DSSP file (Angstrom, degrees, kcal/mol; ACC not computed):
  #  RESIDUE AA STRUCTURE BP1 BP2  ACC     N-H-->O    O-->H-N    N-H-->O    O-->H-N    TCO  KAPPA ALPHA  PHI   PSI    X-CA   Y-CA   Z-CA
    1    1 A M              0   0    0      0, 0.0     5,-0.0     0, 0.0     0, 0.0   0.000 360.0 360.0 360.0 142.3   58.1   40.9  -17.1
    2    2 A N     >  -     0   0    0      1,-0.1     4,-2.5     4,-0.0     5,-0.2  -0.252 360.0-127.2 -56.2 139.7   57.9   38.3  -19.8
    3    3 A H  H  > S+     0   0    0      1,-0.2     4,-2.4     2,-0.2     5,-0.2   0.884 108.7  51.4 -58.9 -41.1   61.3   37.7  -21.6
    4    4 A R  H  > S+     0   0    0      2,-0.2     4,-2.4     1,-0.2    -1,-0.2   0.903 110.8  47.5 -66.0 -40.6   59.7   38.2  -25.0
    5    5 A I  H  > S+     0   0    0      2,-0.2     4,-2.4     1,-0.2    -2,-0.2   0.932 112.3  49.7 -65.5 -44.6   58.2   41.5  -24.0
    6    6 A R  H  X S+     0   0    0     -4,-2.5     4,-2.1     1,-0.2    -2,-0.2   0.907 111.5  49.2 -59.7 -42.4   61.4   42.7  -22.5
    7    7 A R  H  X S+     0   0    0     -4,-2.4     4,-2.1     2,-0.2    -1,-0.2   0.908 109.9  51.1 -64.9 -42.4   63.4   41.7  -25.6
    8    8 A A  H  X S+     0   0    0     -4,-2.4     4,-2.2     1,-0.2    -2,-0.2   0.899 110.0  50.0 -62.3 -40.8   60.9   43.6  -27.8
    9    9 A L  H  X S+     0   0    0     -4,-2.4     4,-2.2     2,-0.2    -1,-0.2   0.890 108.8  52.3 -65.3 -39.0   61.2   46.7  -25.7
   10   10 A Q  H  X S+     0   0    0     -4,-2.1     4,-1.5     1,-0.2    -2,-0.2   0.896 108.5  51.1 -62.4 -40.1   65.0   46.5  -25.9
   11   11 A V  H  X S+     0   0    0     -4,-2.1     4,-0.6     1,-0.2    -2,-0.2   0.931 109.4  50.2 -62.5 -45.4   64.8   46.2  -29.7
   12   12 A L  H >< S+     0   0    0     -4,-2.2     3,-0.8     1,-0.2    -2,-0.2   0.895 109.1  51.1 -61.1 -41.3   62.6   49.3  -29.8
   13   13 A V  H 3< S+     0   0    0     -4,-2.2    -1,-0.2     1,-0.2    -2,-0.2   0.836 110.4  49.9 -65.9 -31.8   64.9   51.4  -27.7
   14   14 A R  H 3< S+     0   0    0     -4,-1.5    -1,-0.2    -3,-0.2    -2,-0.2   0.493  78.4 119.2 -88.8  -3.8   67.9   50.4  -29.9
   15   15 A I    <<  -     0   0    0     -3,-0.8     2,-1.9    -4,-0.6     7,-0.1  -0.443  68.9-129.7 -62.9 131.1   66.2   51.4  -33.2
   16   16 A E  S    S+     0   0    0     -2,-0.2     2,-0.3     6,-0.0    -1,-0.1  -0.514  74.9  90.8 -86.9  72.7   68.3   54.1  -34.8
   17   17 A D  S    S-     0   0    0     -2,-1.9    -2,-0.0    38,-0.0     0, 0.0  -0.933  87.5 -75.4-151.9 167.3   65.5   56.5  -35.5
   18   18 A S     >  -     0   0    0     -2,-0.3     4,-2.6     1,-0.1     5,-0.3  -0.307  42.0-115.2 -66.9 154.2   63.8   59.3  -33.5
   19   19 A P  H  > S+     0   0    0      0, 0.0     4,-2.6     0, 0.0     5,-0.2   0.879 117.2  54.6 -55.6 -36.9   61.5   58.4  -30.7
   20   20 A H  H  > S+     0   0    0      2,-0.2     4,-2.6     1,-0.2     5,-0.2   0.956 110.8  42.4 -62.4 -50.8   58.7   59.9  -32.6
   21   21 A R  H  > S+     0   0    0      2,-0.2     4,-2.5     1,-0.2    -1,-0.2   0.879 115.9  49.4 -66.4 -37.6   59.3   57.8  -35.8
   22   22 A T  H  X S+     0   0    0     -4,-2.6     4,-2.3     2,-0.2    -1,-0.2   0.947 114.7  43.8 -66.1 -47.4   59.9   54.6  -33.8
   23   23 A A  H  X S+     0   0    0     -4,-2.6     4,-2.6    -5,-0.3    -2,-0.2   0.879 113.5  52.5 -65.1 -37.3   56.7   55.1  -31.7
   24   24 A L  H  X S+     0   0    0     -4,-2.6     4,-2.5    -5,-0.2     5,-0.2   0.930 109.6  48.0 -64.2 -45.5   54.7   56.0  -34.8
   25   25 A A  H  X S+     0   0    0     -4,-2.5     4,-2.1     1,-0.2    -2,-0.2   0.920 113.8  47.5 -61.5 -43.7   55.8   52.9  -36.7
   26   26 A F  H  X S+     0   0    0     -4,-2.3     4,-2.4     1,-0.2    -2,-0.2   0.926 111.8  50.3 -63.2 -44.4   55.0   50.7  -33.7
   27   27 A A  H  X S+     0   0    0     -4,-2.6     4,-2.5     2,-0.2    -2,-0.2   0.888 109.0  50.9 -63.4 -40.3   51.6   52.4  -33.3
   28   28 A I  H  X S+     0   0    0     -4,-2.5     4,-2.3     2,-0.2    -1,-0.2   0.908 109.9  51.6 -63.3 -40.2   50.7   51.9  -36.9
   29   29 A G  H  X S+     0   0    0     -4,-2.1     4,-2.1     2,-0.2    -2,-0.2   0.908 108.7  50.4 -60.8 -42.5   51.7   48.3  -36.5
   30   30 A V  H  X S+     0   0    0     -4,-2.4     4,-1.0     2,-0.2    -2,-0.2   0.917 109.2  51.5 -62.2 -42.9   49.3   48.0  -33.5
   31   31 A W  H >X S+     0   0    0     -4,-2.5     3,-0.7     1,-0.2     4,-0.5   0.917 109.3  50.3 -60.4 -42.7   46.5   49.6  -35.5
   32   32 A I  H >< S+     0   0    0     -4,-2.3     3,-1.3     1,-0.2     5,-0.3   0.882 102.1  62.9 -61.2 -38.7   47.1   47.0  -38.3
   33   33 A A  H 3< S+     0   0    0     -4,-2.1    -1,-0.2     1,-0.3    -2,-0.2   0.797 104.4  47.4 -58.5 -29.1   47.0   44.2  -35.7
   34   34 A F  H << S+     0   0    0     -4,-1.0    -1,-0.3    -3,-0.7    -2,-0.2   0.554  84.1 111.9 -91.0  -8.9   43.4   45.1  -34.9
   35   35 A L  S << S-     0   0    0     -3,-1.3     2,-1.6    -4,-0.5     6,-0.1  -0.450  73.4-129.3 -66.6 134.5   42.2   45.3  -38.5
   36   36 A P  S    S+     0   0    0      0, 0.0     2,-0.4     0, 0.0    -1,-0.1  -0.167  77.7 111.5 -80.1  47.0   39.8   42.5  -39.3
   37   37 A L    >   -     0   0    0     -2,-1.6     3,-1.9    -5,-0.3     4,-0.2  -0.605  57.7-162.1-115.3  66.7   41.8   41.6  -42.4
   38   38 A I  T 3   +     0   0    0     -2,-0.4    -5,-0.0     1,-0.2     0, 0.0  -0.233  68.0  22.5 -58.3 130.3   43.1   38.2  -41.1
   39   39 A G  T 3  S+     0   0    0      0, 0.0    -1,-0.2     0, 0.0     4,-0.2   0.237 109.7  69.7 102.4 -13.2   46.1   36.9  -43.1
   40   40 A I    <>  +     0   0    0     -3,-1.9     4,-2.7     2,-0.1     5,-0.2   0.286  60.6 104.9-119.7  12.4   47.4   40.1  -44.6
   41   41 A H  H  > S+     0   0    0     -4,-0.2     4,-2.6     1,-0.2     5,-0.2   0.920  83.9  47.1 -58.7 -45.7   48.8   41.9  -41.5
   42   42 A T  H  > S+     0   0    0      2,-0.2     4,-2.5     1,-0.2     5,-0.2   0.942 114.3  46.0 -63.7 -48.0   52.4   41.2  -42.3
   43   43 A A  H  > S+     0   0    0      1,-0.2     4,-2.4     2,-0.2    -1,-0.2   0.909 114.3  48.5 -62.2 -42.2   52.1   42.2  -46.0
   44   44 A L  H  X S+     0   0    0     -4,-2.7     4,-2.4     2,-0.2     5,-0.2   0.908 111.1  50.4 -65.3 -41.7   50.2   45.4  -45.0
   45   45 A A  H  X S+     0   0    0     -4,-2.6     4,-2.4    -5,-0.2    -2,-0.2   0.923 113.0  45.7 -62.2 -44.8   52.8   46.3  -42.4
   46   46 A L  H  X S+     0   0    0     -4,-2.5     4,-2.5     2,-0.2     5,-0.2   0.895 111.4  52.6 -67.0 -39.3   55.7   45.8  -44.8
   47   47 A L  H  X S+     0   0    0     -4,-2.4     4,-2.6    -5,-0.2    -2,-0.2   0.932 112.6  44.2 -61.0 -46.5   53.9   47.8  -47.5
   48   48 A I  H  X S+     0   0    0     -4,-2.4     4,-2.4     2,-0.2     6,-0.3   0.897 111.5  54.3 -66.3 -40.1   53.3   50.8  -45.2
   49   49 A A  H  X>S+     0   0    0     -4,-2.4     5,-2.1    -5,-0.2     4,-0.5   0.931 114.2  40.5 -59.6 -46.1   56.9   50.6  -43.9
   50   50 A F  H ><5S+     0   0    0     -4,-2.5     3,-0.6     3,-0.2    -2,-0.2   0.916 114.6  52.1 -68.8 -42.7   58.3   50.8  -47.4
   51   51 A A  H 3<5S+     0   0    0     -4,-2.6    -2,-0.2     1,-0.2    -1,-0.2   0.866 123.0  28.6 -63.1 -37.6   55.8   53.4  -48.6
   52   52 A F  H 3<5S-     0   0    0     -4,-2.4    -1,-0.2    -5,-0.2    -2,-0.2   0.272 107.2-118.2-109.5  10.2   56.5   55.8  -45.7
   53   53 A R  T <<5 +     0   0    0     -3,-0.6     2,-0.3    -4,-0.5    -3,-0.2   0.899  60.1 153.5  53.2  47.3   60.1   54.7  -45.0
   54   54 A L      < -     0   0    0     -5,-2.1     2,-0.3    -6,-0.3    -1,-0.2  -0.680  56.9 -83.0-100.6 159.5   59.4   53.5  -41.5
   55   55 A N     >  -     0   0    0     -2,-0.3     4,-2.2   -34,-0.2     5,-0.2  -0.453  34.7-152.2 -65.6 122.3   61.4   50.9  -39.7
   56   56 A R  H  > S+     0   0    0     -2,-0.3     4,-2.6     1,-0.2     5,-0.2   0.901  93.0  51.8 -64.0 -43.1   60.1   47.4  -40.8
   57   57 A V  H  > S+     0   0    0      1,-0.2     4,-2.5     2,-0.2    -1,-0.2   0.921 110.9  48.2 -61.6 -44.2   61.0   45.7  -37.6
   58   58 A T  H  > S+     0   0    0      2,-0.2     4,-1.9     1,-0.2    -1,-0.2   0.923 112.5  47.7 -63.3 -45.3   59.2   48.2  -35.5
   59   59 A L  H  X S+     0   0    0     -4,-2.2     4,-2.2     1,-0.2    -1,-0.2   0.906 112.7  49.0 -64.0 -41.1   56.1   48.1  -37.6
   60   60 A L  H  X S+     0   0    0     -4,-2.6     4,-1.8     2,-0.2    -1,-0.2   0.875 106.0  56.8 -67.1 -37.3   56.1   44.3  -37.5
   61   61 A L  H  < S+     0   0    0     -4,-2.5    -1,-0.2     1,-0.2    -2,-0.2   0.920 110.9  44.8 -58.3 -42.4   56.5   44.2  -33.8
   62   62 A G  H >< S+     0   0    0     -4,-1.9     3,-1.5     1,-0.2     4,-0.3   0.903 111.0  52.7 -66.7 -41.5   53.4   46.4  -33.5
   63   63 A A  H >< S+     0   0    0     -4,-2.2     3,-0.7     1,-0.3    -1,-0.2   0.769 104.1  58.5 -66.7 -24.8   51.5   44.3  -36.0
   64   64 A Y  T 3< S+     0   0    0     -4,-1.8    -1,-0.3     1,-0.2    -2,-0.2   0.295  73.1  94.6 -92.5  11.7   52.3   41.1  -34.1
   65   65 A V  T <  S+     0   0    0     -3,-1.5     2,-0.6   -36,-0.1    -1,-0.2   0.791  84.4  60.5 -67.8 -23.8   50.7   42.2  -30.8
   66   66 A N  S <  S+     0   0    0     -3,-0.7    -1,-0.1    -4,-0.3   -32,-0.0  -0.918  74.9 153.8-103.1 122.7   47.7   40.3  -32.1
   67   67 A N    >>  -     0   0    0     -2,-0.6     4,-2.1     0, 0.0     3,-1.0  -0.756  62.1 -75.6-137.5 179.7   48.5   36.7  -32.7
   68   68 A P  T 34 S+     0   0    0      0, 0.0     4,-0.5     0, 0.0    -2,-0.0   0.795 129.6  51.5 -55.3 -27.7   46.6   33.4  -32.7
   69   69 A W  T 34 S+     0   0    0      1,-0.2    -3,-0.0     2,-0.1     3,-0.0   0.793 120.1  32.6 -79.1 -27.8   46.3   33.4  -28.9
   70   70 A T  T <> S+     0   0    0     -3,-1.0     4,-2.4     2,-0.1     5,-0.3   0.542  95.2  90.9-104.0  -9.0   45.0   36.9  -28.7
   71   71 A L  H  X S+     0   0    0     -4,-2.1     4,-2.6     1,-0.2     5,-0.3   0.923  88.5  42.9 -56.0 -54.3   42.9   37.0  -31.9
   72   72 A V  H  > S+     0   0    0     -4,-0.5     4,-2.5     1,-0.2     5,-0.2   0.943 115.8  46.2 -65.0 -49.4   39.6   35.8  -30.5
   73   73 A P  H  > S+     0   0    0      0, 0.0     4,-2.3     0, 0.0    -1,-0.2   0.913 116.3  45.7 -61.2 -39.8   39.5   37.9  -27.3
   74   74 A L  H  X S+     0   0    0     -4,-2.4     4,-2.5     2,-0.2    -2,-0.2   0.919 114.3  46.9 -70.1 -41.8   40.6   41.1  -29.0
   75   75 A F  H  X S+     0   0    0     -4,-2.6     4,-2.4    -5,-0.3    -1,-0.2   0.868 112.6  50.6 -67.4 -34.5   38.1   40.6  -31.9
   76   76 A M  H  X S+     0   0    0     -4,-2.5     4,-2.6    -5,-0.3    -2,-0.2   0.923 110.9  48.5 -66.6 -42.8   35.3   39.8  -29.5
   77   77 A A  H  X S+     0   0    0     -4,-2.3     4,-2.6    -5,-0.2    -2,-0.2   0.919 112.8  48.7 -61.9 -42.9   36.2   42.9  -27.4
   78   78 A G  H  X S+     0   0    0     -4,-2.5     4,-2.5     2,-0.2    -2,-0.2   0.901 111.3  48.9 -62.9 -41.6   36.2   45.0  -30.6
   79   79 A T  H  X S+     0   0    0     -4,-2.4     4,-2.2     2,-0.2    -2,-0.2   0.898 111.0  50.3 -66.6 -40.2   32.9   43.6  -31.8
   80   80 A F  H  X S+     0   0    0     -4,-2.6     4,-2.1     2,-0.2    -2,-0.2   0.933 111.2  49.0 -60.9 -45.9   31.3   44.3  -28.3
   81   81 A L  H  X S+     0   0    0     -4,-2.6     4,-2.9     1,-0.2    -2,-0.2   0.900 108.7  54.0 -60.4 -40.6   32.7   47.9  -28.6
   82   82 A G  H  X S+     0   0    0     -4,-2.5     4,-2.4    36,-0.3     6,-0.3   0.891 106.2  51.9 -60.4 -40.5   31.2   48.1  -32.1
   83   83 A C  H  X>S+     0   0    0     -4,-2.2     5,-2.6     2,-0.2     4,-0.7   0.932 111.8  46.5 -60.5 -44.8   27.8   47.1  -30.7
   84   84 A V  H ><5S+     0   0    0     -4,-2.1     3,-0.8     1,-0.2    -2,-0.2   0.934 113.9  47.4 -63.0 -46.8   28.0   49.8  -28.1
   85   85 A L  H 3<5S+     0   0    0     -4,-2.9    -1,-0.2     1,-0.2    -2,-0.2   0.848 117.1  42.7 -64.9 -34.5   29.1   52.4  -30.6
   86   86 A L  H 3<5S-     0   0    0     -4,-2.4    -1,-0.2    -5,-0.2    -2,-0.2   0.439 112.1-116.3 -93.3   0.2   26.4   51.5  -33.1
   87   87 A G  T <<5 +     0   0    0     -3,-0.8    -3,-0.2    -4,-0.7    -4,-0.1   0.787  65.9 143.7  71.8  27.2   23.7   51.2  -30.5
   88   88 A I      < -     0   0    0     -5,-2.6    -1,-0.3    -6,-0.3    -2,-0.1  -0.858  59.9-107.5 -99.4 131.3   23.2   47.5  -31.2
   89   89 A P    >   -     0   0    0      0, 0.0     3,-2.5     0, 0.0     4,-0.3  -0.377  20.6-138.2 -59.0 125.9   22.4   45.3  -28.1
   90   90 A P  T >> S+     0   0    0      0, 0.0     3,-1.7     0, 0.0     4,-0.6   0.716  98.1  78.6 -58.4 -19.2   25.5   43.2  -27.3
   91   91 A S  H 3> S+     0   0    0      1,-0.3     4,-1.2     2,-0.2     3,-0.4   0.722  75.9  76.8 -62.3 -17.9   23.1   40.3  -26.7
   92   92 A T  H <4 S+     0   0    0     -3,-2.5     4,-0.4     1,-0.2    -1,-0.3   0.857  87.7  58.6 -57.4 -35.2   23.0   40.1  -30.5
   93   93 A L  H X4 S+     0   0    0     -3,-1.7     3,-0.6    -4,-0.3    -1,-0.2   0.882 109.1  41.9 -63.2 -38.5   26.4   38.4  -30.3
   94   94 A W  H 3< S+     0   0    0     -4,-0.6    -1,-0.2    -3,-0.4    -2,-0.2   0.638 105.5  65.3 -85.6 -13.9   25.2   35.6  -28.1
   95   95 A A  T 3< S+     0   0    0     -4,-1.2    -1,-0.2    -3,-0.2    -2,-0.2   0.453  71.0 123.3 -89.3  -0.2   21.9   35.1  -30.1
   96   96 A L    <   -     0   0    0     -3,-0.6     2,-0.6    -4,-0.4    16,-0.1  -0.372  55.0-143.2 -63.2 135.7   23.7   34.0  -33.3
   97   97 A E        -     0   0    0     14,-0.1    -1,-0.1    -2,-0.1    -2,-0.1  -0.900  10.9-150.9-102.8 121.2   22.5   30.6  -34.4
   98   98 A W        -     0   0    0     -2,-0.6    10,-0.0     1,-0.1     5,-0.0  -0.733  23.1-111.0 -91.5 137.9   25.3   28.5  -35.9
   99   99 A P        -     0   0    0      0, 0.0     2,-0.3     0, 0.0    -1,-0.1  -0.326  26.0-134.2 -66.6 147.4   24.3   25.9  -38.5
  100  100 A R  S    S-     0   0    0      2,-0.1     2,-0.3    -2,-0.0     0, 0.0  -0.784  70.8  -1.1 -98.8 146.8   24.5   22.3  -37.7
  101  101 A G  S    S+     0   0    0     -2,-0.3     2,-0.1     2,-0.0     0, 0.0  -0.599 121.3  23.9  79.6-134.5   26.1   19.9  -40.1
  102  102 A E  S    S-     0   0    0     -2,-0.3     2,-0.5     1,-0.1    -2,-0.1  -0.375  70.9-142.5 -70.5 142.3   27.4   21.4  -43.4
  103  103 A W        -     0   0    0     -2,-0.1     2,-0.4    -4,-0.0     3,-0.1  -0.918  12.4-162.4-106.1 128.3   28.2   25.0  -43.5
  104  104 A H     >  -     0   0    0     -2,-0.5     4,-2.5     1,-0.1     5,-0.2  -0.912  21.2-132.5-110.4 138.1   27.4   26.9  -46.7
  105  105 A A  H  > S+     0   0    0     -2,-0.4     4,-2.5     1,-0.2     5,-0.2   0.890 106.0  50.8 -57.2 -43.3   29.0   30.2  -47.4
  106  106 A R  H  > S+     0   0    0      1,-0.2     4,-2.2     2,-0.2    -1,-0.2   0.920 111.2  47.8 -63.0 -43.4   25.7   31.9  -48.3
  107  107 A E  H  > S+     0   0    0      2,-0.2     4,-2.3     1,-0.2    -1,-0.2   0.897 111.7  50.6 -64.4 -40.7   24.0   30.7  -45.1
  108  108 A M  H  X S+     0   0    0     -4,-2.5     4,-2.5     2,-0.2    -2,-0.2   0.914 109.1  51.7 -63.6 -42.1   27.0   31.9  -43.0
  109  109 A F  H  X S+     0   0    0     -4,-2.5     4,-1.4    -5,-0.2    -2,-0.2   0.923 110.7  47.9 -60.3 -44.4   26.9   35.3  -44.6
  110  110 A V  H  < S+     0   0    0     -4,-2.2    -1,-0.2     1,-0.2    -2,-0.2   0.912 114.6  45.9 -63.0 -43.4   23.2   35.7  -43.9
  111  111 A R  H  < S+     0   0    0     -4,-2.3    -1,-0.2     1,-0.2    -2,-0.2   0.848 117.4  42.6 -70.3 -34.2   23.7   34.6  -40.2
  112  112 A L  H >X S+     0   0    0     -4,-2.5     3,-1.9     1,-0.2     4,-0.7   0.611  86.6  95.0 -89.1 -12.0   26.7   36.8  -39.6
  113  113 A R  H >X S+     0   0    0     -4,-1.4     3,-1.1     1,-0.3     4,-0.6   0.841  77.0  60.3 -49.7 -42.3   25.4   39.9  -41.4
  114  114 A P  H 34 S+     0   0    0      0, 0.0    -1,-0.3     0, 0.0    -2,-0.1   0.744 111.1  40.0 -63.1 -20.6   24.0   41.5  -38.2
  115  115 A I  H <> S+     0   0    0     -3,-1.9     4,-2.3     2,-0.1    -2,-0.2   0.443  89.2  88.8-108.6   2.4   27.4   41.6  -36.6
  116  116 A V  H <X S+     0   0    0     -3,-1.1     4,-2.6    -4,-0.7     5,-0.2   0.940  90.8  48.2 -62.8 -46.4   29.6   42.6  -39.6
  117  117 A G  H  X S+     0   0    0     -4,-0.6     4,-2.8     1,-0.2     5,-0.4   0.956 114.2  44.1 -59.5 -53.5   29.1   46.3  -38.9
  118  118 A P  H  > S+     0   0    0      0, 0.0     4,-2.3     0, 0.0     5,-0.4   0.881 112.8  54.2 -59.8 -36.8   29.9   46.1  -35.1
  119  119 A F  H  X S+     0   0    0     -4,-2.3     4,-1.7     2,-0.2     5,-0.2   0.946 115.5  37.8 -60.9 -49.6   32.9   43.8  -36.0
  120  120 A L  H  X S+     0   0    0     -4,-2.6     4,-2.0     2,-0.2     5,-0.2   0.959 121.6  42.5 -68.9 -51.9   34.4   46.3  -38.4
  121  121 A V  H  X S+     0   0    0     -4,-2.8     4,-2.4    -5,-0.2     5,-0.2   0.930 116.9  47.1 -62.6 -47.4   33.6   49.5  -36.5
  122  122 A G  H  X S+     0   0    0     -4,-2.3     4,-2.8    -5,-0.4    -1,-0.2   0.891 113.1  46.5 -65.6 -41.2   34.5   48.2  -33.1
  123  123 A N  H  X S+     0   0    0     -4,-1.7     4,-2.2    -5,-0.4    -1,-0.2   0.863 113.2  48.8 -73.4 -34.3   37.9   46.7  -34.1
  124  124 A V  H  X S+     0   0    0     -4,-2.0     4,-2.3    -5,-0.2    -2,-0.2   0.914 114.9  46.5 -67.1 -41.1   38.9   49.8  -36.1
  125  125 A A  H  X S+     0   0    0     -4,-2.4     4,-2.5    -5,-0.2    -2,-0.2   0.930 114.1  46.6 -65.1 -45.6   38.0   51.9  -33.1
  126  126 A L  H  X S+     0   0    0     -4,-2.8     4,-2.5     1,-0.2    -1,-0.2   0.888 113.0  50.6 -63.9 -39.0   39.8   49.6  -30.6
  127  127 A G  H  X S+     0   0    0     -4,-2.2     4,-2.4     2,-0.2    -1,-0.2   0.891 110.0  49.7 -64.6 -40.3   42.8   49.5  -32.9
  128  128 A T  H  X S+     0   0    0     -4,-2.3     4,-2.4     2,-0.2    -2,-0.2   0.933 112.6  46.6 -65.0 -46.2   42.8   53.3  -33.1
  129  129 A L  H  X S+     0   0    0     -4,-2.5     4,-2.4     1,-0.2    -2,-0.2   0.923 114.1  48.2 -60.7 -44.9   42.6   53.7  -29.3
  130  130 A S  H  X S+     0   0    0     -4,-2.5     4,-2.7     1,-0.2    -2,-0.2   0.874 110.7  51.6 -64.6 -37.4   45.3   51.1  -28.9
  131  131 A A  H  X S+     0   0    0     -4,-2.4     4,-2.4     2,-0.2    -1,-0.2   0.920 110.2  48.0 -65.9 -43.7   47.6   52.7  -31.4
  132  132 A V  H  X S+     0   0    0     -4,-2.4     4,-1.9     2,-0.2    -2,-0.2   0.934 115.5  44.9 -62.8 -45.8   47.3   56.2  -29.8
  133  133 A L  H  X S+     0   0    0     -4,-2.4     4,-2.5     1,-0.2    -2,-0.2   0.916 113.0  49.9 -64.6 -43.1   48.0   54.7  -26.3
  134  134 A S  H  X S+     0   0    0     -4,-2.7     4,-2.8     1,-0.2     5,-0.3   0.871 107.7  54.9 -66.8 -34.8   50.9   52.6  -27.6
  135  135 A Y  H  X S+     0   0    0     -4,-2.4     4,-2.6     2,-0.2     5,-0.3   0.958 111.3  44.2 -58.8 -50.2   52.4   55.6  -29.4
  136  136 A A  H  X S+     0   0    0     -4,-1.9     4,-2.0     1,-0.2    -2,-0.2   0.915 117.1  45.2 -62.9 -43.5   52.4   57.6  -26.1
  137  137 A I  H  X S+     0   0    0     -4,-2.5     4,-2.4     2,-0.2    -2,-0.2   0.936 116.1  44.3 -67.2 -47.4   53.8   54.7  -24.1
  138  138 A V  H  X S+     0   0    0     -4,-2.8     4,-2.6    -5,-0.2     5,-0.2   0.909 113.6  50.0 -67.7 -42.0   56.5   53.6  -26.5
  139  139 A R  H  X S+     0   0    0     -4,-2.6     4,-2.6    -5,-0.3     5,-0.2   0.941 113.6  45.6 -62.0 -45.8   57.7   57.2  -27.2
  140  140 A R  H  X S+     0   0    0     -4,-2.0     4,-2.6    -5,-0.3     5,-0.2   0.914 112.9  50.9 -62.9 -42.3   57.9   58.0  -23.5
  141  141 A M  H  X S+     0   0    0     -4,-2.4     4,-2.7     2,-0.2     5,-0.2   0.914 112.3  46.2 -61.9 -44.0   59.7   54.7  -22.8
  142  142 A I  H  X S+     0   0    0     -4,-2.6     4,-2.8     2,-0.2     5,-0.3   0.937 113.8  47.9 -65.6 -46.3   62.3   55.3  -25.5
  143  143 A E  H  X S+     0   0    0     -4,-2.6     4,-2.0    -5,-0.2    -2,-0.2   0.911 114.6  46.5 -61.0 -42.7   62.9   58.9  -24.5
  144  144 A R  H  X S+     0   0    0     -4,-2.6     4,-2.1    -5,-0.2    -2,-0.2   0.934 114.9  46.1 -65.1 -46.7   63.3   57.8  -20.8
  145  145 A Q  H  X S+     0   0    0     -4,-2.7     4,-2.0     1,-0.2    -2,-0.2   0.905 114.4  46.8 -65.9 -42.2   65.6   54.9  -21.7
  146  146 A R  H  X S+     0   0    0     -4,-2.8     4,-1.6     1,-0.2    -1,-0.2   0.855 110.2  54.5 -68.5 -33.9   67.8   56.9  -24.0
  147  147 A G  H  X S+     0   0    0     -4,-2.0     4,-1.2    -5,-0.3    -2,-0.2   0.896 108.6  48.9 -64.7 -40.2   68.0   59.7  -21.5
  148  148 A R  H  X S+     0   0    0     -4,-2.1     4,-0.7     1,-0.2     3,-0.3   0.911 110.1  50.1 -64.2 -43.5   69.2   57.3  -18.9
  149  149 A S  H  < S+     0   0    0     -4,-2.0     3,-0.2     1,-0.2    -1,-0.2   0.816 109.7  51.4 -69.6 -28.5   71.9   55.8  -21.1
  150  150 A Q  H  < S+     0   0    0     -4,-1.6    -1,-0.2     1,-0.2    -2,-0.2   0.773 115.7  40.8 -77.1 -25.5   73.2   59.3  -22.0
  151  151 A T  H  < S+     0   0    0     -4,-1.2    -1,-0.2    -3,-0.3    -2,-0.2   0.397  87.2 117.5-103.1   3.7   73.5   60.4  -18.4
  152  152 A S  S >X S-     0   0    0     -4,-0.7     3,-1.7    -3,-0.2     4,-0.6  -0.398  75.6-117.0 -71.3 150.6   74.9   57.1  -17.1
  153  153 A P  G >4 S+     0   0    0      0, 0.0     3,-0.6     0, 0.0    -1,-0.1   0.773 110.1  64.6 -59.6 -27.8   78.4   57.3  -15.6
  154  154 A S  G 34 S+     0   0    0      1,-0.2    -5,-0.0     3,-0.0    -4,-0.0   0.724 102.2  48.9 -70.9 -19.1   79.9   54.9  -18.2
  155  155 A T  G <4 S+     0   0    0     -3,-1.7     2,-0.3    -6,-0.1    -1,-0.2   0.590  96.0  84.2 -96.5 -10.7   79.2   57.4  -21.0
  156  156 A T    <<        0   0    0     -4,-0.6    -5,-0.0    -3,-0.6    -6,-0.0  -0.657 360.0 360.0 -91.7 149.5   80.7   60.4  -19.3
  157  157 A E              0   0    0     -2,-0.3    -1,-0.1     0, 0.0    -3,-0.0   0.417 360.0 360.0-106.1 360.0   84.4   61.1  -19.5
């Protein structure tokens, strides 16, 4: 397992909060990671953490599952899912014509308009599914790990 992933899991297990609250904070962070609001994930995660008194580190760990290396593949998968959910042929994604030379905002908006709906719907849906799955996985992992540490021979007298 990757060293960074292992370290992140160790951090989650050591958070002094219930498995439910820790997994919930992480799952909300994962959901934020899929939101197509590029550039405000950190601020949104911190705002939600403060508003609902959730662990900031846990929420940020979840929000950072999407990073510059994963952004394009995850957003493309979400947009494809949006096409499927909205009944739009996925071939629409490949049929986009990109302007040559200068790019004008109005022209880009007109060209991208057909995929805005699938982009938003698909990424919110993919984020919701990922959040639900990550909640279940993280909660089970924390409960299992804490159960092991409580029954290990070094903690018994």
